[in-house]
C-alpha positions as CSV (number, residue, x, y, z in Angstrom):
1,M,81.2,55.4,51.1
2,L,84.5,56.3,52.1
3,M,83.5,60.0,52.6
4,T,80.9,58.5,54.7
5,H,83.5,57.2,57.1
6,V,85.4,60.2,57.5
7,L,82.5,62.1,58.4
8,D,81.9,59.7,60.7
9,L,85.1,59.6,62.2
10,Q,84.9,63.4,62.6
11,F,81.7,62.9,64.4
12,G,83.5,60.6,66.5
13,D,86.7,62.4,67.3
14,R,84.2,65.4,68.3
15,I,82.3,63.5,70.8
16,V,85.3,61.9,72.1
17,T,87.2,65.3,72.5
18,L,84.2,66.9,74.5
19,M,84.3,64.2,77.0
20,A,87.7,64.1,77.1
21,A,87.7,67.8,78.3
22,L,84.9,67.0,80.9
23,V,87.4,64.3,82.1
24,L,90.4,66.8,82.1
25,V,87.9,69.4,84.0
26,L,87.3,66.7,86.6
27,Q,91.0,65.8,87.1
28,I,91.8,69.8,87.6
29,A,88.7,69.6,90.1
30,M,90.2,66.9,92.0
31,V,93.4,69.1,92.5
32,T,91.5,71.7,94.7
33,Q,88.7,69.4,96.2
34,R,89.4,68.7,100.0
35,W,86.0,67.0,100.8
36,I,87.5,63.2,100.7
37,V,83.7,62.0,99.4
38,I,83.4,64.5,96.7
39,H,86.8,63.9,95.9
40,I,85.7,60.2,95.7
41,R,82.4,60.7,93.3
42,I,84.6,63.0,91.3
43,F,86.8,60.4,90.4
44,A,83.6,58.2,89.8
45,A,82.3,60.8,87.6
46,Q,85.7,60.8,85.8
47,S,85.5,56.7,85.1
48,F,81.9,57.1,83.9
49,F,83.2,59.3,81.0
50,L,86.2,57.2,80.1
51,A,83.9,54.3,79.7
52,M,81.7,56.4,77.6
53,I,84.9,57.3,75.6
54,A,85.9,53.6,75.2
55,A,82.4,53.0,74.2
56,T,82.6,55.7,71.8
57,I,85.6,54.5,70.1
58,A,84.3,50.8,70.0
59,W,81.0,52.0,67.6
60,F,82.8,54.4,65.4
61,N,86.0,52.2,64.6
62,H,84.4,48.6,64.9
63,A,86.2,47.4,67.8
64,P,83.6,45.2,70.0
65,H,86.4,44.6,72.7
66,L,86.4,47.8,73.9
67,Y,82.8,47.4,74.8
68,V,84.3,45.0,77.7
69,A,87.1,47.7,78.6
70,A,84.0,50.0,78.9
71,A,81.5,47.9,80.9
72,L,84.6,47.4,83.4
73,T,85.2,50.6,84.3
74,L,81.8,51.1,85.2
75,A,81.7,48.1,87.5
76,V,85.4,48.9,88.7
77,K,86.1,52.6,89.2
78,V,82.2,53.8,88.9
79,V,80.6,51.5,91.3
80,L,82.6,48.9,93.2
81,V,86.0,51.2,93.8
82,P,83.7,54.3,94.9
83,I,81.6,52.2,97.4
84,L,84.6,50.7,99.0
85,F,86.4,54.1,99.6
86,E,83.1,55.5,100.7
87,R,82.1,52.9,103.1
88,L,86.2,53.4,104.1
89,V,85.8,57.1,104.8
90,K,82.5,56.6,106.8
91,R,84.2,54.1,109.2
92,M,87.2,56.0,109.9
93,E,85.4,59.3,110.4
94,I,87.7,61.5,108.7
95,H,85.7,63.3,105.7
96,E,88.2,66.8,105.3
97,E,91.4,66.5,103.7
98,I,94.2,68.7,105.9
99,E,95.5,71.4,104.0
100,P,97.7,70.3,101.2
101,I,101.4,71.3,100.4
102,V,100.9,73.5,97.4
103,N,97.6,75.3,98.2
104,G,94.6,75.4,95.9
105,P,95.4,78.5,93.4
106,L,98.6,77.7,92.8
107,S,97.7,74.0,92.5
108,V,95.4,74.9,89.8
109,V,98.0,77.0,88.1
110,I,100.7,74.2,88.1
111,A,97.7,71.9,86.9
112,G,97.4,74.0,83.8
113,G,100.8,74.0,83.4
114,L,100.7,70.6,83.3
115,T,97.9,70.4,80.8
116,L,100.0,72.7,78.5
117,V,103.0,70.4,78.5
118,G,100.4,66.9,77.6
119,Y,99.4,68.8,74.7
120,V,103.2,69.7,73.7
121,V,104.1,66.3,74.1
122,A,101.0,64.9,72.1
123,E,101.7,67.2,69.3
124,S,104.5,65.1,68.0
125,F,102.0,61.8,67.8
126,Y,99.6,63.8,65.7
127,K,99.7,63.4,61.9
128,P,97.7,65.9,59.9
129,G,94.8,64.5,57.9
130,E,95.0,61.2,59.3
131,P,91.3,59.8,59.7
132,G,90.9,58.7,63.4
133,L,89.6,58.8,66.7
134,G,91.3,60.3,70.0
135,H,93.9,62.6,68.7
136,N,93.1,64.9,71.2
137,A,92.1,62.6,73.9
138,L,95.8,61.5,74.0
139,A,97.0,65.0,74.9
140,V,94.2,64.7,78.1
141,A,95.4,61.3,78.9
142,I,99.1,62.7,79.3
143,S,97.9,65.4,81.2
144,L,95.9,63.7,83.6
145,F,99.1,61.1,84.3
146,L,100.8,64.4,85.3
147,I,98.2,66.3,86.8
148,G,97.7,62.4,88.9
149,F,101.4,62.3,89.7
150,F,101.4,65.9,91.2
151,T,98.4,65.5,93.4
152,M,100.0,62.7,94.8
153,I,102.5,64.5,95.5
154,N,100.7,67.5,96.7
155,R,98.3,65.5,99.0
156,R,98.7,64.4,102.5
157,K,96.3,61.8,103.5
158,A,97.1,58.6,102.3
159,L,93.3,58.0,100.8
160,T,93.6,60.9,98.5
161,Q,97.1,59.8,97.3
162,V,95.4,56.7,96.4
163,L,93.1,58.2,94.2
164,A,95.4,60.4,92.8
165,L,97.1,57.1,91.9
166,L,93.8,56.0,90.0
167,S,93.4,58.9,88.6
168,L,96.9,58.8,87.2
169,E,96.1,55.2,85.7
170,N,93.1,56.5,84.3
171,G,95.5,58.7,82.3
172,L,97.3,55.1,81.2
173,F,94.1,53.4,79.8
174,L,92.8,57.2,78.2
175,A,96.1,56.8,76.3
176,A,95.8,52.8,75.3
177,I,92.3,53.6,73.6
178,S,93.3,56.8,72.3
179,L,96.2,55.5,70.3
180,T,96.2,52.1,69.7
181,Y,91.9,51.2,70.0
182,G,92.7,49.2,73.1
183,M,95.1,46.6,74.3
184,P,94.5,42.6,73.7
185,M,91.4,41.3,75.9
186,I,93.6,39.0,78.2
187,V,95.7,42.1,79.2
188,E,92.6,44.5,80.1
189,L,90.7,42.1,81.9
190,G,94.4,41.5,83.6
191,I,94.7,45.3,84.3
192,F,91.2,45.6,85.6
193,F,91.7,42.6,88.1
194,D,94.9,44.3,88.9
195,V,93.2,47.5,89.8
196,L,90.3,46.2,91.7
197,V,92.7,44.2,93.9
198,A,94.9,47.1,94.7
199,A,92.0,49.7,95.2
200,M,90.9,47.0,97.9
201,V,94.8,46.8,99.4
202,L,95.6,50.1,99.6
203,G,92.0,50.5,101.2
204,I,93.1,48.0,103.8
205,L,96.6,49.8,104.3
206,V,94.8,53.2,104.7
207,Y,92.9,51.7,107.6
208,R,95.2,50.4,109.2
209,I,97.5,53.7,109.1
210,R,94.2,55.0,110.6
211,E,93.9,52.5,113.6
212,T,97.8,52.4,114.0
213,F,98.3,56.3,114.3
214,E,94.8,57.6,114.7
215,S,95.6,59.6,111.1
216,V,96.0,59.2,107.9
217,D,98.4,62.0,107.5
218,V,101.1,60.2,105.6
219,S,103.9,62.8,106.9
220,R,103.4,61.5,110.6
221,L,104.7,57.9,109.0
222,R,108.5,60.2,109.0
223,R,108.8,59.8,112.5
224,L,109.2,56.3,112.0
225,R,112.6,56.8,110.7
226,G,115.5,55.8,112.9
């Protein structure tokens, strides 16, 4: 019986690792993507795989509260936030990101280096021979956080910086479910509510910046300094 359980966990870990790899690939794709609508849809796809990772861990680890986290991820990050942002892009009529601070090829190299850092840091949390799920997912989670932070610095438009912030939060969410198999339900509900409210407030802020300065290039805000 114990052997069967271990084999099930190993199979589940392979599934989680595969989906975590797809999440990481999508994060790197965001680094080079200049079309804002496609950037939004990549974020939605990334969030979808995060929801599937949460559901997989819930199934193999018998953690039913993670099904709620997966459902909330689908509702908020896969449906509501992308719809909100795509409508915002259509209303502002700004579809393409201007040239980032660091060009695309070099950004990919930096993202690869940050991924390597993520795996090195995650190695200290791994205990050989310990059955469980999400050991590789933790490395991906740290990489998502680092790459998301780099993207926030590298982008010039406010909307893509908001998307980078949300992808950074995806890394924190993946770390939580891979390390501890989820947080208490009230904490998860509070986090998802905060993410939804933050996305709405930041969306309104981006729109107001566009209306005031006729641009969402945050570098222009430096002119306001006295």
